[in-house]
Each structure stands twice: as structure tokens, then as C-alpha cells.
All heavy atoms as an XYZ file, in Angstrom:
888
protein
N      76.885    117.325    101.413
C      77.041    118.482    100.719
C      78.527    118.784    100.585
O      79.344    118.521    101.344
C      76.333    119.591    101.508
C      76.369    120.947    100.721
S      75.468    122.258    101.538
C      73.794    121.697    101.646
N      78.814    119.375     99.298
C      80.205    119.738     99.020
C      80.268    121.045     98.369
O      79.307    121.393     97.711
C      80.887    118.671     98.194
C      80.635    118.675     96.692
C      81.498    117.672     95.939
N      81.112    117.646     94.599
C      81.685    118.262     93.610
N      82.673    119.080     93.860
N      81.323    118.188     92.401
N      81.282    121.749     98.669
C      81.518    123.089     98.094
C      82.269    122.932     96.798
O      83.306    122.242     96.720
C      82.321    124.001     99.048
O      81.595    124.044    100.329
C      82.498    125.360     98.568
N      81.853    123.606     95.814
C      82.466    123.695     94.391
C      83.469    124.832     94.474
O      83.059    125.983     94.701
C      81.457    123.755     93.243
C      80.424    122.709     93.326
C      82.270    123.810     91.955
C      79.269    123.006     92.442
N      84.791    124.528     94.309
C      85.724    125.577     94.296
C      85.483    126.560     93.096
O      85.045    126.236     91.997
C      87.026    124.910     94.021
C      86.843    123.495     94.384
C      85.394    123.205     94.140
N      85.681    127.898     93.395
C      85.313    128.916     92.412
C      85.965    128.683     91.050
O      85.282    128.856     89.972
C      85.863    130.279     92.951
C      85.478    131.505     91.964
C      85.882    132.755     92.482
N      85.023    133.234     93.445
C      83.980    133.979     93.202
N      83.646    134.270     92.025
N      83.111    134.470     94.193
N      87.158    128.203     90.974
C      87.834    127.950     89.768
C      87.264    126.896     88.891
O      87.558    126.663     87.712
C      89.352    127.664     89.873
C      89.746    126.407     90.589
N      89.786    126.194     91.973
C      90.036    125.199     90.025
C      90.088    125.014     92.216
N      90.180    124.257     91.194
N      86.408    126.092     89.542
C      85.580    124.926     88.750
C      84.212    125.353     88.409
O      83.592    124.607     87.713
C      85.644    123.670     89.709
C      87.013    123.103     89.894
C      86.855    121.846     90.852
O      85.741    121.346     91.101
O      87.911    121.388     91.289
N      83.656    126.541     88.691
C      82.344    126.838     88.478
C      81.959    126.842     87.057
O      80.941    126.241     86.688
C      82.121    128.201     89.062
C      81.949    128.350     90.539
C      82.169    127.418     91.434
C      81.783    129.519     91.322
N      82.068    127.818     92.694
C      81.743    129.121     92.710
C      81.545    130.758     91.065
C      81.651    129.975     93.730
C      81.321    131.718     92.096
C      81.437    131.397     93.368
N      82.696    127.392     86.154
C      82.413    127.387     84.722
C      82.293    126.016     84.196
O      81.353    125.602     83.560
C      83.497    128.188     83.858
O      83.430    129.562     84.381
C      83.198    128.218     82.513
N      83.335    125.141     84.390
C      83.360    123.805     83.868
C      82.306    122.876     84.503
O      81.654    122.045     83.922
C      84.731    123.168     83.972
O      85.171    123.100     85.345
N      82.106    123.147     85.840
C      81.057    122.324     86.511
C      79.625    122.590     86.044
O      78.915    121.648     85.652
C      80.995    122.691     88.008
C      79.998    121.815     88.765
C      80.255    120.573     89.190
C      78.738    122.394     88.994
C      79.340    119.790     89.914
C      77.803    121.647     89.737
C      78.097    120.405     90.232
O      77.074    119.600     90.827
N      79.293    123.789     85.691
C      78.035    124.063     85.114
C      77.878    123.699     83.627
O      76.730    123.429     83.201
C      77.566    125.585     85.465
C      77.277    125.698     86.916
C      78.059    126.560     87.739
C      76.226    125.091     87.573
C      77.827    126.645     89.092
C      75.946    125.195     88.823
C      76.755    126.032     89.665
N      78.984    123.756     82.933
C      78.943    123.258     81.574
C      78.548    121.833     81.544
O      77.724    121.314     80.840
C      80.241    123.478     80.828
C      80.518    124.980     80.498
C      81.913    125.146     79.920
O      82.715    124.198     79.777
O      82.106    126.335     79.564
N      79.230    120.984     82.472
C      78.988    119.619     82.506
C      77.564    119.365     83.063
O      76.869    118.446     82.561
C      79.916    118.894     83.470
C      79.737    117.444     83.693
C      80.639    116.873     84.722
O      81.368    117.498     85.385
N      80.482    115.469     84.855
N      77.132    120.053     84.070
C      75.712    119.827     84.624
C      74.747    120.166     83.708
O      73.734    119.422     83.396
C      75.617    120.664     85.799
C      74.318    120.442     86.796
C      74.429    119.051     87.331
C      74.355    121.381     87.864
N      74.934    121.289     82.851
C      73.924    121.713     81.910
C      73.614    120.697     80.816
O      72.572    120.535     80.226
C      74.249    123.062     81.325
O      74.172    124.064     82.381
N      74.694    120.016     80.441
C      74.624    118.904     79.426
C      73.799    117.783     79.864
O      73.210    117.070     78.964
C      76.060    118.417     79.121
N      73.527    117.565     81.177
C      72.676    116.484     81.560
C      71.281    116.829     82.105
O      70.535    115.941     82.404
C      73.380    115.762     82.748
O      73.526    116.575     83.883
C      74.819    115.312     82.290
N      70.939    118.119     82.088
C      69.745    118.565     82.787
C      68.546    118.977     82.021
O      67.604    119.416     82.613
C      70.071    119.583     83.927
C      70.753    120.870     83.551
C      69.914    121.827     82.679
C      71.354    121.446     84.654
N      68.656    119.024     80.704
C      67.653    119.587     79.839
C      66.359    119.012     80.297
O      66.017    117.824     80.273
C      67.913    119.319     78.413
O      69.148    119.806     78.045
C      66.826    119.924     77.558
N      65.368    119.983     80.613
C      63.980    119.514     80.943
C      63.737    119.213     82.390
O      62.560    119.031     82.855
N      64.817    119.004     83.221
C      64.637    118.720     84.558
C      63.877    119.889     85.330
O      64.162    121.021     84.997
C      65.921    118.486     85.343
O      66.603    117.420     84.607
C      65.765    118.224     86.749
N      62.984    119.495     86.116
C      62.159    120.539     86.835
C      62.888    121.079     88.033
O      63.490    120.323     88.742
C      60.785    120.073     87.285
C      60.002    119.559     86.072
C      58.739    120.411     85.817
N      58.130    120.022     84.552
C      57.541    120.801     83.856
N      57.506    122.052     84.142
N      56.899    120.537     82.698
N      62.916    122.386     88.244
C      63.608    123.000     89.323
C      62.758    124.095     90.102
O      61.822    124.753     89.447
C      64.935    123.674     88.797
C      64.615    124.886     87.905
C      65.775    124.171     90.044
N      62.925    124.164     91.309
C      62.384    125.181     92.240
C      63.378    126.102     92.662
O      64.529    125.626     93.074
C      61.607    124.566     93.345
C      60.992    125.614     94.263
C      60.301    125.049     95.451
O      60.973    124.485     96.256
O      59.065    125.122     95.545
N      63.272    127.434     92.585
C      64.311    128.353     92.958
C      63.776    129.211     94.158
O      62.681    129.776     93.935
C      64.756    129.261     91.873
C      65.839    130.321     92.263
C      65.177    128.537     90.598
N      64.482    129.142     95.219
C      64.032    129.994     96.425
C      65.122    130.943     96.765
O      66.310    130.513     96.850
C      63.809    129.028     97.583
C      63.379    129.653     98.899
C      63.036    128.660    100.081
O      63.312    127.473     99.817
O      62.828    129.216    101.066
N      64.781    132.162     97.037
C      65.665    133.197     97.446
C      65.435    133.482     98.844
O      64.277    133.637     99.295
C      65.540    134.346     96.522
N      66.505    133.590     99.692
C      66.404    133.895    101.145
C      67.333    135.041    101.427
O      68.575    135.023    101.094
C      66.807    132.712    101.980
O      66.051    131.567    101.578
C      66.728    132.993    103.493
N      66.782    136.095    102.089
C      67.633    137.282    102.503
C      66.979    137.825    103.703
O      65.770    137.660    104.041
C      67.765    138.280    101.347
O      66.589    139.000    101.207
N      67.824    138.608    104.429
C      67.193    139.230    105.685
C      66.281    140.254    105.223
O      65.206    140.462    105.964
C      68.403    139.919    106.434
C      69.364    138.958    107.081
C      70.542    139.635    107.746
C      68.653    138.061    108.175
N      66.463    141.043    104.164
C      65.593    142.090    103.882
C      64.215    141.570    103.292
O      63.212    142.059    103.521
C      66.217    142.929    102.590
C      67.401    143.667    103.066
O      67.510    143.985    104.311
O      68.180    144.122    102.232
N      64.224    140.463    102.485
C      63.041    139.925    101.813
C      62.484    138.741    102.424
O      61.238    138.259    102.171
C      63.350    139.684    100.355
C      63.770    140.836     99.488
C      64.193    140.357     98.151
C      62.786    141.927     99.466
N      63.181    138.034    103.277
C      62.715    136.733    103.863
C      62.883    135.641    102.785
O      63.735    135.780    101.843
N      62.036    134.592    102.811
C      62.047    133.559    101.960
C      61.047    133.775    100.797
O      59.847    134.109    101.080
C      61.801    132.208    102.594
C      62.778    131.794    103.637
O      63.868    132.534    103.630
O      62.579    130.894    104.424
N      61.405    133.670     99.598
C      60.591    133.821     98.356
C      60.821    132.726     97.318
O      61.985    132.438     97.056
C      60.732    135.146     97.882
C      60.351    136.279     98.670
C      60.356    137.641     97.844
O      60.787    137.659     96.828
N      59.912    138.678     98.658
N      59.723    132.124     96.895
C      59.956    131.177     95.801
C      59.901    132.068     94.490
O      59.045    132.799     94.122
C      58.738    130.286     95.706
C      58.690    129.403     96.905
C      58.782    129.257     94.411
C      59.851    128.497     97.215
N      61.051    131.903     93.732
C      61.304    132.751     92.471
C      60.754    132.005     91.256
O      60.066    132.611     90.429
C      62.774    133.013     92.263
C      63.023    133.724     91.101
C      63.326    133.859     93.417
N      60.843    130.662     91.336
C      60.329    129.823     90.230
C      59.975    128.494     90.803
O      60.660    127.951     91.695
C      61.362    129.544     89.231
N      58.818    127.988     90.367
C      58.307    126.745     90.990
C      58.181    125.688     89.918
O      57.310    125.736     89.057
C      56.907    127.060     91.591
C      56.351    125.915     92.508
C      55.186    126.308     93.354
O      54.606    127.404     93.110
O      54.827    125.509     94.250
N      59.059    124.709     89.948
C      59.058    123.466     89.132
C      58.877    123.834     87.756
O      58.185    123.224     86.964
C      58.006    122.502     89.662
C      58.046    122.261     91.135
C      57.042    122.377     92.045
C      59.219    121.716     91.809
N      57.589    122.035     93.274
C      58.952    121.528     93.095
C      60.572    121.408     91.474
C      59.809    121.155     94.150
C      61.444    121.057     92.374
C      61.017    120.871     93.682
N      59.698    124.710     87.253
C      59.845    125.033     85.872
C      60.906    124.126     85.187
O      61.948    123.725     85.879
C      60.204    126.526     85.613
C      59.165    127.539     85.975
C      59.646    128.962     85.753
C      57.963    127.301     85.176
N      60.926    123.806     83.923
C      61.970    123.127     83.174
C      63.230    123.967     83.253
O      63.236    125.126     82.921
C      61.459    122.907     81.827
C      60.056    123.321     81.786
C      59.749    124.160     82.885
N      64.294    123.226     83.595
C      65.602    123.987     83.703
C      66.292    123.716     82.241
O      66.387    122.663     81.857
C      66.451    123.291     84.725
C      67.800    123.958     85.049
C      67.744    125.433     85.299
C      68.464    123.183     86.213
N      66.591    124.787     81.620
C      67.334    124.788     80.264
C      68.808    124.747     80.281
O      69.551    124.203     79.626
C      66.848    125.885     79.370
C      65.304    126.039     79.279
C      64.921    127.262     78.485
C      64.771    124.722     78.582
N      69.365    125.399     81.459
C      70.724    125.441     81.620
C      71.256    126.330     82.729
O      70.515    127.288     83.252
N      72.446    126.131     83.179
C      73.026    127.085     84.214
C      74.445    127.387     83.688
O      75.208    126.489     83.367
C      73.102    126.440     85.600
C      71.688    125.899     86.032
C      73.696    127.348     86.618
C      71.738    125.124     87.363
N      74.818    128.696     83.620
C      76.141    128.968     83.341
C      76.705    129.951     84.295
O      75.971    130.842     84.829
C      76.224    129.574     81.870
O      75.350    130.694     81.812
C      75.810    128.613     80.790
N      78.045    130.009     84.426
C      78.716    131.027     85.322
C      79.525    131.862     84.381
O      80.324    131.428     83.633
C      79.568    130.346     86.339
C      80.315    131.351     87.098
C      79.677    132.204     87.932
C      81.671    131.478     86.958
C      80.364    133.294     88.625
C      82.438    132.516     87.581
C      81.720    133.368     88.440
O      82.411    134.361     89.116
N      79.264    133.100     84.526
C      79.943    134.142     83.727
C      80.969    134.888     84.626
O      80.638    135.680     85.446
C      78.980    135.151     83.114
C      79.544    136.354     82.379
O      80.756    136.574     82.358
O      78.726    137.068     81.683
N      82.183    134.501     84.528
C      83.279    135.036     85.402
C      83.500    136.512     85.164
O      83.733    137.260     86.113
C      84.548    134.299     85.101
N      83.383    136.953     83.939
C      83.551    138.413     83.586
C      82.658    139.309     84.402
O      83.038    140.261     84.974
C      83.421    138.601     82.073
C      83.655    140.110     81.697
C      83.507    140.291     80.195
C      83.536    141.736     79.958
N      82.754    142.121     78.783
N      81.345    138.833     84.381
C      80.208    139.655     85.054
C      79.967    139.106     86.378
O      79.184    139.677     87.184
C      79.028    139.674     84.249
C      79.139    140.512     82.882
O      79.991    141.519     82.955
O      78.517    140.154     81.991
N      80.694    138.073     86.881
C      80.529    137.484     88.184
C      79.007    137.124     88.410
O      78.465    137.665     89.438
C      81.158    138.279     89.267
C      81.307    137.591     90.638
O      81.284    136.228     90.566
O      81.305    138.240     91.674
N      78.487    136.316     87.598
C      77.059    135.933     87.849
C      76.730    134.557     87.360
O      77.340    134.094     86.449
C      76.089    137.002     87.262
C      76.049    137.270     85.757
C      75.129    136.229     85.077
C      75.527    138.668     85.431
N      75.764    133.940     88.076
C      75.286    132.743     87.658
C      73.979    132.932     86.967
O      73.121    133.594     87.468
C      75.058    131.877     88.988
C      74.976    130.384     88.747
C      76.236    129.782     88.328
C      74.674    129.774     90.102
N      73.903    132.349     85.736
C      72.708    132.605     84.968
C      71.931    131.185     84.855
O      72.425    130.243     84.340
C      73.118    132.918     83.438
C      72.080    133.207     82.471
O      70.872    132.754     82.695
O      72.313    133.857     81.541
N      70.672    131.196     85.362
C      69.829    130.079     85.435
C      68.698    130.232     84.323
O      67.904    131.124     84.568
C      69.104    129.908     86.842
C      68.325    128.661     86.832
C      70.326    129.863     87.925
N      68.826    129.475     83.282
C      67.677    129.633     82.233
C      66.611    128.617     82.429
O      66.847    127.459     82.626
C      68.380    129.384     80.899
N      65.409    129.139     82.483
C      64.320    128.335     82.859
C      63.282    128.373     81.615
O      63.120    129.376     80.955
C      63.519    128.783     84.025
C      64.380    128.714     85.335
C      63.799    129.687     86.413
C      64.664    127.423     85.760
N      62.542    127.337     81.359
C      61.510    127.222     80.319
C      60.057    127.422     80.833
O      59.924    127.916     81.889
N      59.223    126.866     80.142
C      57.836    126.975     80.466
C      57.096    127.825     79.413
O      57.589    127.965     78.301
N      55.935    128.340     79.796
C      55.241    129.145     78.847
C      56.095    130.365     78.421
O      56.119    130.818     77.236
C      53.893    129.619     79.464
C      52.911    128.501     79.588
C      51.535    128.962     80.184
O      51.311    130.135     80.094
O      50.912    128.059     80.657
N      56.685    131.057     79.366
C      57.589    132.061     79.122
C      58.901    131.803     79.588
O      59.132    131.265     80.684
C      57.094    133.402     79.921
C      55.710    133.841     79.473
O      55.462    133.834     78.260
O      55.005    134.178     80.396
N      59.830    132.015     78.729
C      61.326    131.685     79.124
C      61.617    132.642     80.300
O      61.378    133.896     80.028
C      62.289    131.740     77.968
C      62.106    130.533     76.949
N      62.543    129.274     77.345
C      61.449    130.440     75.839
C      62.182    128.576     76.326
N      61.591    129.186     75.360
N      62.434    132.279     81.239
C      62.777    133.108     82.297
C      64.304    132.989     82.597
O      64.768    131.801     82.537
C      62.012    132.700     83.557
C      62.311    133.355     84.858
C      62.046    134.793     84.845
C      61.691    132.608     86.059
N      64.920    134.009     82.811
C      66.353    133.998     83.160
C      66.459    134.551     84.569
O      65.972    135.638     84.785
C      67.149    134.900     82.119
O      67.063    134.375     80.831
C      68.683    134.797     82.570
N      66.977    133.700     85.403
C      67.223    134.122     86.792
C      68.609    134.385     86.999
O      69.448    133.325     86.820
C      66.715    133.015     87.831
C      66.866    133.331     89.212
N      66.250    134.455     89.781
C      67.619    132.861     90.171
C      66.596    134.520     91.070
N      67.432    133.567     91.260
N      69.064    135.586     87.331
C      70.519    135.872     87.429
C      70.804    135.965     89.028
O      70.108    136.620     89.738
C      70.861    137.221     86.824
C      70.528    137.334     85.345
C      70.828    138.762     84.828
C      71.331    136.349     84.596
N      71.924    135.272     89.364
C      72.450    135.369     90.745
C      73.686    136.054     90.642
O      74.654    135.593     90.173
C      72.531    133.964     91.317
C      71.237    133.167     91.321
C      73.032    134.104     92.800
C      71.378    131.781     91.791
N      73.729    137.320     91.176
C      74.868    138.234     91.144
C      75.790    137.996     92.226
O      75.412    137.745     93.297
C      74.465    139.618     90.998
C      73.528    139.896     89.760
C      73.222    141.309     89.619
N      72.194    141.652     88.633
C      72.449    141.605     87.393
N      73.657    141.364     86.977
N      71.458    141.852     86.459
N      77.169    137.998     91.876
C      78.263    137.889     92.838
C      78.155    136.748     93.777
O      78.154    136.993     95.035
C      78.360    139.264     93.622
C      78.366    140.461     92.690
N      79.326    140.651     91.790
C      77.467    141.473     92.608
C      79.105    141.788     91.050
N      77.940    142.299     91.589
N      78.092    135.525     93.222
C      78.138    134.479     94.170
C      79.418    134.328     94.938
O      80.534    134.646     94.271
C      77.861    133.220     93.222
C      78.298    133.665     91.870
C      77.990    135.146     91.850
N      79.468    133.988     96.086
C      80.674    133.869     96.927
C      80.911    132.357     97.341
O      82.110    131.991     97.651
C      80.629    134.713     98.283
C      80.740    136.172     97.841
C      79.494    134.404     99.182
N      79.866    131.559     97.204
C      80.148    130.115     97.554
C      78.945    129.301     96.968
O      77.765    129.841     96.916
C      80.023    130.034     99.070
C      80.175    128.531     99.542
C      80.137    128.513    100.962
N      80.025    127.130    101.494
C      80.779    126.526    102.386
N      81.546    127.308    103.042
N      80.566    125.350    102.726
N      79.294    128.245     96.456
C      78.252    127.179     95.765
C      78.463    125.947     96.386
O      79.548    125.299     96.242
C      78.354    127.266     94.235
C      78.154    128.637     93.638
C      77.359    126.231     93.604
C      78.257    128.804     92.223
N      77.392    125.418     97.099
C      77.392    124.156     97.620
C      76.400    123.237     96.852
O      75.371    123.679     96.449
C      76.938    124.144     99.109
C      77.891    124.902     99.993
O      79.107    124.654     99.942
O      77.510    125.789    100.744
N      76.807    122.003     96.665
C      75.976    121.057     95.957
C      75.577    119.884     96.797
O      76.467    119.438     97.520
C      76.605    120.587     94.624
C      77.929    119.947     94.826
C      75.723    119.699     93.840
N      74.321    119.464     96.822
C      73.981    118.322     97.554
C      73.839    117.204     96.579
O      73.117    117.200     95.603
C      72.411    118.586     98.152
O      72.585    119.691     99.089
C      72.029    117.354     98.909
N      74.748    116.265     96.823
C      74.855    115.009     95.952
C      74.689    113.748     96.736
O      75.101    113.688     97.887
C      76.214    114.971     95.232
C      76.521    116.104     94.319
C      77.918    115.977     93.731
O      78.842    115.223     94.340
O      78.224    116.609     92.764
N      74.008    112.682     96.238
C      73.811    111.448     96.789
C      74.059    110.360     95.626
O      73.323    110.423     94.719
C      72.518    111.294     97.478
C      72.428    112.130     98.711
C      71.010    111.882     99.321
O      70.296    110.893     99.009
O      70.519    112.895    100.083
N      74.998    109.486     95.705
C      75.131    108.395     94.901
C      75.183    108.840     93.414
O      74.407    108.441     92.562
C      73.984    107.327     94.995
N      75.977    109.808     93.138
C      76.191    110.420     91.747
C      74.899    111.143     91.164
O      74.741    111.171     90.013
C      76.698    109.352     90.766
C      77.954    108.668     91.122
N      79.156    109.472     91.200
C      78.329    107.542     91.501
C      80.116    108.591     91.549
N      79.596    107.422     91.781
N      74.094    111.594     92.108
C      72.854    112.388     91.736
C      73.024    113.741     92.429
O      73.267    113.864     93.597
C      71.637    111.637     92.123
C      71.388    110.410     91.339
C      69.995    109.754     91.752
O      69.534    110.000     92.804
O      69.604    108.944     90.839
N      72.699    114.823     91.566
C      72.618    116.191     92.200
C      71.159    116.390     92.558
O      70.148    116.265     91.796
C      73.073    117.129     91.106
C      72.874    118.612     91.768
C      74.482    116.971     90.729
N      70.918    116.738     93.867
C      69.624    116.975     94.437
C      69.326    118.444     94.486
O      68.167    118.895     94.481
C      69.501    116.272     95.802
C      69.724    114.812     95.622
C      68.955    113.989     96.795
N      68.989    112.686     96.416
C      68.124    111.957     95.956
N      67.013    112.505     95.551
N      68.301    110.689     95.777
N      70.369    119.318     94.637
C      70.068    120.657     94.785
C      71.438    121.504     94.868
O      72.459    120.913     94.962
N      71.294    122.824     94.720
C      72.423    123.691     94.835
C      72.041    124.852     95.844
O      70.866    125.342     95.732
C      72.712    124.330     93.482
C      73.120    123.431     92.401
C      73.014    124.200     90.997
C      74.512    122.942     92.583
N      72.924    125.362     96.633
C      72.831    126.472     97.470
C      73.898    127.502     97.110
O      75.186    127.158     97.075
C      72.918    126.157     98.973
N      73.403    128.583     96.645
C      74.317    129.712     96.104
C      74.363    130.831     97.122
O      73.255    131.547     97.292
C      73.953    130.203     94.723
C      74.955    131.194     94.212
C      73.831    129.055     93.750
N      75.436    131.013     97.838
C      75.554    132.130     98.739
C      76.078    133.341     98.067
O      77.000    133.329     97.262
C      76.550    131.809     99.888
O      76.098    130.600    100.549
N      75.283    134.519     98.387
C      75.762    135.793     97.936
C      75.940    136.704     99.043
O      75.467    136.397    100.127
C      74.790    136.455     96.891
O      73.516    136.680     97.645
C      74.354    135.472     95.733
N      76.498    137.985     98.879
C      76.474    138.856     99.934
C      75.186    139.370    100.514
O      75.065    139.717    101.657
C      77.155    140.138     99.247
C      77.949    139.606     98.153
C      77.127    138.399     97.654
N      74.089    139.102     99.764
C      72.713    139.458    100.266
C      71.972    138.274    100.823
O      70.936    138.489    101.479
C      71.916    140.008     99.097
C      72.573    141.221     98.436
O      73.130    142.087     99.227
O      72.480    141.406     97.235
N      72.297    137.069    100.669
C      71.633    135.928    101.219
C      71.969    134.700    100.496
O      73.060    134.535     99.993
N      70.984    133.748    100.370
C      71.306    132.416     99.764
C      70.115    132.152     98.786
O      68.973    132.482     99.093
C      71.314    131.321    100.857
C      71.466    129.861    100.175
C      72.380    131.572    101.869
N      70.516    131.527     97.710
C      69.488    131.110     96.783
C      69.685    129.627     96.565
O      70.725    129.114     96.445
C      69.610    131.809     95.472
C      69.503    133.371     95.703
C      69.134    134.105     94.458
O      68.410    133.652     93.588
N      69.461    135.387     94.398
N      68.522    128.921     96.742
C      68.529    127.456     96.686
C      67.830    126.994     95.442
O      66.647    127.379     95.014
C      67.855    126.855     97.920
C      67.819    125.309     97.838
C      68.592    127.323     99.181
N      68.460    126.113     94.655
C      67.737    125.414     93.588
C      67.521    124.009     93.875
O      68.499    123.240     94.297
C      68.706    125.449     92.407
C      68.795    126.711     91.556
C      69.643    127.816     92.356
C      69.318    126.466     90.163
N      66.332    123.541     93.951
C      65.948    122.150     94.250
C      65.577    121.398     92.964
O      64.624    121.972     92.209
C      64.868    122.136     95.225
C      65.290    122.517     96.650
C      64.037    122.495     97.598
N      64.405    123.202     98.779
C      64.214    124.497     99.052
N      63.356    125.255     98.082
N      64.399    125.115    100.154
N      65.976    120.234     92.721
C      65.599    119.502     91.531
C      64.467    118.557     91.888
O      64.714    117.724     92.832
C      66.766    118.828     90.932
C      67.895    119.774     90.570
C      69.108    119.902     91.243
C      67.658    120.680     89.448
C      70.048    120.799     90.901
C      68.720    121.579     89.108
C      69.841    121.622     89.824
N      63.435    118.549     91.148
C      62.299    117.586     91.442
C      62.685    116.148     91.328
O      62.373    115.384     92.119
C      61.126    117.969     90.532
C      59.896    117.231     90.909
C      58.657    117.872     90.266
C      57.374    117.446     90.885
N      56.386    118.334     90.745
N      63.517    115.877     90.267
C      64.047    114.597     90.023
C      65.539    114.832     90.132
O      66.070    115.645     89.278
C      63.632    114.040     88.689
C      62.175    113.770     88.626
O      61.650    113.149     89.596
O      61.539    114.292     87.609
N      66.273    114.021     90.861
C      67.677    114.261     90.905
C      68.439    114.098     89.546
O      67.914    113.304     88.778
C      68.238    113.068     91.843
C      66.952    112.734     92.606
C      65.862    112.899     91.638
N      69.454    114.856     89.433
C      70.249    114.856     88.149
C      71.210    113.831     88.197
O      72.070    113.888     89.109
C      70.838    116.178     87.806
C      69.881    117.344     87.679
C      70.620    118.628     87.480
C      68.919    117.090     86.499
N      71.310    112.838     87.239
C      72.319    111.845     87.335
C      73.547    112.300     86.700
O      73.558    112.868     85.590
C      71.784    110.615     86.456
C      72.705    109.468     86.592
C      72.107    108.656     87.654
N      72.231    107.286     87.871
C      72.931    106.896     89.031
N      73.451    107.645     89.878
N      72.913    105.590     89.300
N      74.663    112.222     87.480
C      75.993    112.627     86.979
C      76.638    111.560     86.208
O      76.479    110.377     86.444
C      76.826    113.154     88.032
C      76.500    114.298     88.920
C      77.373    114.572     90.062
C      76.415    115.518     88.046
N      77.461    111.940     85.212
C      78.262    110.878     84.558
C      79.205    110.307     85.581
O      79.730    110.899     86.411
C      78.999    111.535     83.355
N      79.500    108.924     85.377
C      80.440    108.362     86.283
C      81.841    108.839     86.074
O      82.180    109.204     84.973
C      80.394    106.766     85.889
N      82.581    108.981     87.169
C      83.921    109.605     87.128
C      84.841    108.637     86.163
O      84.692    107.408     86.258
C      84.436    109.529     88.521
C      83.315    109.295     89.461
C      82.170    108.716     88.520
N      85.570    109.327     85.404
C      86.492    108.446     84.476
C      87.819    108.365     85.219
O      88.245    109.229     85.829
C      86.679    109.230     83.154
C      85.321    109.369     82.432
C      85.541    110.100     81.113
O      86.660    110.512     80.723
N      84.497    110.257     80.427
N      88.378    107.210     85.070
C      89.633    106.864     85.631
C      90.803    107.035     84.762
O      90.796    107.238     83.554
C      89.697    105.427     86.264
O      89.118    104.571     85.366
């Protein structure tokens, strides 16, 4: 697992979104007030963007009804990667943690030298 520095959030999610169209994702929210809740279960992921002005992560999901899941005021984003594949994201907020799990790992582009 590695932490994505805040100054890279916008570009990281632009790059990630270019490779993930249609990948299925499960979104789980965890907080002391609500406990663990599944927000979305294996819906097609259309994109993820970070809006620095409003300080929110926008997760666009497809399916029968399009769903937008907003994660407000993220303070830390950790990514689980193995062999150039993204397996999931953990987004920490002041209220708890939201975890995005990918049903099929997302293949990242090979680093350019």
C-alpha cells in the first residue's frame, strides 16, 4: 500500500480514470457513527475525479441508474497496488474511511523512462 501525495490527486485520478471504464467496484463506508456500510456493490465504475476547489472526490458509477458518490474533505488516499495493478483505494476523511475495491484489478500503464 502506498499513500498518494495530495498534490498528485488530480493527475492520479485523471490517469486512473482513463484505464478503468466499466471496471466493477464495491464502495464501503466506515465510521464510528454509522459502522460499516456497503454504499455500492459491484457497479461499473465510470470515473473518479478530485475537485480541489470543493475538496471532494467524485466517484461516478454506472448501472441501471447512474450514481455519483461524493467523498468530502479527504485527508489521505492510500492505494493498494501489486505488479502494476490497482486492487483498491482507501480514502480517509475526518469522519471515517471509505474503501473502493475493484473486482478485477486495474492495469496501470508501464512507467515511462
